[in-house]
Steps between C-alpha positions, in 0.01 A plus 500: 500500500648836397539779750252783459730752668662758280881533513470829689271343764742205544792745533310705757417181695864383489637840606240526775597156630869593500429826684290317757780245554754782538275679751454181704879437503555855623245461777655166603848657508380784724318259733791255531799731464382841614452836333723581202674784685490677832256787495769744607326578826800426713800355321813708521546681169874523571517130412417578135760618252326703226561344158684816388758444778519120479800492266687752719415289808615190314851642461550487878396135513650203320237336281475129585295260291323190630699300243805573719324438832336173390744393230654218704360182658408569859276338757302183513183440305230720661259204495744251658483394863714689753857365495622308807810721539575853378648504151759753381484652154762683300424864422708651219756753624356765264163465677654500850687820402162676450429481875504850647474660155242760394302324228198549273296184433189476282224251573146443625372554855355228716391684818586371845381803699236703317208714611307801367812713552714282273762229530786497752656164409463280195666236290640623170471229235646479152161449337134492580482119474700481822231693685177389666397186313822421310757228553705483821832681479853431616661739751712672234198582282355780715612788722341585838455880496433712809452874451736696725375710788169314525375685192238354270508502121203462266411140420478441125457196275734630230881476491690736730866583544603499866805699613677400820781312672523127431600237758600153386445263792322173560196511722408153629196352664501140625822430311366623167614818326194726473665803337836612371457868415373792709475860384462811715280697260573872470255573219341356191410600149160396371650482151770234459 
């Protein structure tokens, strides 16, 4: 049986269905993840580097890419059982040398301490797949960021560049390495 719908009616129905699906995904993201950005009612605006000054700010900080931070095998499989005894891992000397350095790292936020005033601490991941519902990550695939001075930055779902001082050190819990990198965040640019 042939369809009685005209091509323009079918197109309108298909576009309408796609828009409805997009709207439902957006609502689900807000319900499960939170609002797309802090409303600006209380986060400290000194945490934001205006895009016009981001390149100038970047000259004071060494740009470090996640390919360097996670470009070596490190840590046990995140889905494996806890090891019986602590395991040591080799960290390349070039990565260890970054400890104590002012760096700029671009990634996606996964909030640890967020409220209507913004985010104080968060994980910075290389890509969005490592956030929320993505695959488990190894300790060298994310950076634990804490904004300095108790300040709060806006929480966004888009890539950000975070400026601050990097520490390379193993944090362990029950014999398992839970993180390798910590960053005292001075500021961030909402444009990578």
